[in-house]
N, C-alpha and C positions, 0 to 999 in steps of 0.2 A: 766427192761433193764439187771440189776445186774445179776438176775435170768438166764435170757436168756444165758449171756455169760457165767456164771458157768455153764449151762448144757452145751454149744456147747462144752467147754474145757474138761470136764470130755468125753463127748462123743468121743473127738479126741482121748482122753487116753483110753478109752476102745477100740475104733476101733484099736489103735497102737498095743495095749497089747494084742490083741487076747483074750477078756474077753468075751463071749457071755453066753447066756442061755443054750447052748447045752453042750458046751465044757468047762471044767474047765481048767483055764490058770496056767501054771506051773512057769510061768516068763521067764526071759532072757536064754538063752542056759546055761548049767554048764560051770564054767571056768575049763578049761584045766590045768593040770600040767603045770607050768612055764609060763602060760598065766598072763598076767598083769591083774590087778582087773579094771574093767571100772567104774569109778565114775563118777557121774554127779553133779556138785554144783552149786546151784543156782547163787550166789554172788561171784565176784573174791575175795574177802576175805576169802570165805571158801574155793573156788578152789586153792588159795595159800598155805592155812594151809594145804591141804590135799596133795599137790605135796610136800611141804617141810617135812611132816611126811612118806610119804610113799614113796618118792625117786622113785626107777627104778621098783617098785613093784607094779607099779598103772599107770594109764592112765585117768588123770583127765580133763573133758571138764566142762568147766565155761558156764553155760546159758546165762548169763545177760553182754554185753558186756560194755567196757568202756564207759561212761556218760549217760548210761541206768539208768532210776530212777526206783528203785524196787517198790516203792509204785504204780507204773502206768503199771508194766509191765504185757504183755499178753503173751503168748507163742505162738510162731508160729508151723507150722505144721513138722518143721525140729526138733524143741524144744522138741516136743512129741514124734516124734521118737526116740530121744536122750535119753529121760527118759526111754522109753520102752526097750530100750536095756541096761540100765545100770545093774551092778549087787549091785551097791549101790548108792543112792541118798541123797545128803546130803543139808540142808537148813536151813536157819537163823532161821524161826519161828518167835513167839513173832508178828504174823500178818505183818511182814516186806513185804512179798510176796503177801500179798492181798489174792486175789481168788485162786491163784496158792497153796498157803499154803494149803487150805482147801481140795484140789484135791490131793496134796502128802498126807495127812492124810488118805486118802480113799485109796490109794493105797497101805498102807501099808502092807496088807497081801497077797500081789502080787511080791512085790518088796521090797526091805528093804531100807525104808526111816529113816532119821534121822535128826529131829530138833536139831540141835547142841546147840540151844540158850537154850536150856531145862537142860543144865550143869549149868547154872547159877542159884544158890540157890533165892528162891521168895524174900528174904526179902535185897537182894541186886540188885535187880529190881527196877527202877524207874517209879513211877507211872507218867501219864500224868498229865502234868499242866493243862489239861480242864476238870479234873473229868472223862474223859473216863474210859472204861473199860479194854483196853489194856495196856500193859506196853509198855514203850518206847523201841523200839526194836534195837537202835544203840548202841549194845552192844561192838562193836568192838574198840569204842574210849575211853575206860579205858583198857590199853593194860597189867596192871594185870589182868583184868577179862577176857579178850581175851585168856589169856593164860588157863583158865577152858576150855573155846571150844576149843583148840587145844587139851587139854586133851582128851575130848570126842572123837575128829576125830581120836586121838592116838588110843583109845579103840575099836574105830568102826573097823578099818584097821586092828589090831591084832587080833581080833575076825574073820575078813571076811577071813585073809591071816596067820593063825595059824603057817606055816611053816615058816614064817619070822618075828615073833613076835619079837625077840629079836632087828633084824636090826630097825624094826618100832619103838620098844621104845629107842634105843639108838637116831635115828633121832630125834623123838618128845622130848626128853631131851636135845638134842643140840638146839633146835630150841627155846625151852622154856628160855634157857639159855639166848638166843639173844632177846626175849622179854622182859627178865629182866632188859638187858642194856638199851633196849630202852625206858622202862619206868623210869629209872633213869634219863636217859637224858633228858626225856621231862620232869620232874618234875624240873630239874635244869634250864635249858631252861627258862621255864614258870617265875619262881621263880625270874629271870632277868627283868623282866617287873615292872615297878613300880607300887604300889598298886592301884593307882588312874585312870591308863591307862589300867589294866589289864580285859579289857571287850572285848568280842568275838561277833562281831555281824554279823549275815550271812542271807541267804536266807531262810532258815526254820530251826526247832528246832532240828538238828540232833547230837547237842554238849553237852547234858546235862550232858552224862557220863563223858565226857572230862571234863566238869567242876567241877563236884564232886572231881574226882581223883586229877585233878592238880589244883584246887583252883583259878578259873578264871571265871568270871561271864561271862553269856551267855545270848544272846538275838537273837530270830531268827522272821522273819517277817510272815512265815508261821507256823503253827503248825507242829507236829511232822510229819503228813502224806501230803505229798505235794498234794495230791489231794484235800484237802480244800484250796481255793483260798484266797490270801489276799485283803482284801477292801481297800477303800480310808481310813476308820477310822485306819485302822491297818497301815497304811504308816503315816499316820499323827501323831499318838502315838509315832510310832518308832522314827521318826524325832523329836518330842519333845523331847524324852529323848535324843538321840545324841546331840542335840543343846543345852542341859542342861548340859550335862556331859561333853561338849567338847571334844568328843571323835574323836580323829585323824583320823581311818581307818574303813571301813567296806569290808568283803568280800563275793567276789560271791562262787558259788559251781558248779562244773562241771557238776553236772548231773542236774542243777535246772538253768532255763531261766534266764539271766540277766535284764531281762525287769524291773521287780518288784525292784531291788536293785537300779535301776538308777531311778527309780521312789522317791525312799527314798532320792537318794543325792538330788535330784532337791529340794524337799520339807525341806531338812535339809538347802540347800542354800537361800532359800527363807526366813529363821529363822536368816540368817546374820552368820551362820557357815559354814567353807569349809570342807568338808571331802572328801578323795580319797578312791579310790578303794586300798584295802592294797595289794590283791592278789586273787588269785584262789586257793580254796580250796578242796579237795577231801573229799565229805561226804558220798554218799551212791554207789559210785562205784571207783573203783581205776583207775590209769593211763594205757595206752597203753601197750599190752603185749611187753615186749624185753627191757622197759623203767625202769629207778629205781623206779618210781611212780606206776608202775606194780606189785609191791610187797607190800605186807602188811606194810614189815618194812621200805621200801621208801616211801610210801605212807604217812605213820605218821610223819616220820622225815620230808618231804616236810610241810606239814601241821603246823608242831611245829616253825620250820624254818621261814616260810611264817607270821605266826602269830608273832613270835617274831620281826621280822626286824619290820615289820611295826607299831606294838606298844612299844617296848620299847625304841626305839628314839624319837617316838613322829612324826616319818616321814612315809609317804606312798610311795609305787612304783607303 
């Protein structure tokens, strides 16, 4: 079934980009002088970085809408068309986009595609806890590490729009300065949580980079990839840990169904410990466009404030 879906996706991309055995495809029409660079980004986090760095010189389209789980994402025909018309396609890589990532790699000789996650040195990537082959793709939750990704976005745009390289460089440096401020803010806020309460429990293992960078233990009900369903044993094991540690709050995620977390809460209560939902965190996608949480800076700050409020005082909301 997986191979059939992959073939279907590649087929749509091939049809949309005009690749045939008889006629070589030259990619999208050349960008005209003064025309904005057409950038397509898979995730909201990458789209936000491209907008911040590219400014008025780019037109950025994000494929995955708020609340979409990138692990389970399948492109629509409209998405395929947007990819085919792009001057540059930016994607996370590290297998975050599942089958789409394989397709984008194959498109690389026809349309410029950039796996921005490749900016992270291998020794700074986190190995999967289950012993799998792929690294943890949730690199945006270490703000300092995300600065390297923004640097790759900047390099890509400067290369694609050389006539505005100076402006793009300045915008990239200004944005990375904001990231440095956010990184410091996050460190200071998480440090206010008492050590014994500094445990973040959520729907899936999206926060290992956050854990390593900001000194907070994390546990997820599901693994790194939400395609792997949590079983009764997973629920019971996590409930036992929560009850034993007397953890006050557990968190839901905007891109993952709540039902599994609700099952954990009931299992914890059956063990005599009361736990509440501490709030909703953004994990694999950001908030709605036009909201504070619809930006990378606002999304991270929302998560940090929500975690701190729920755990620092031992109360949840």
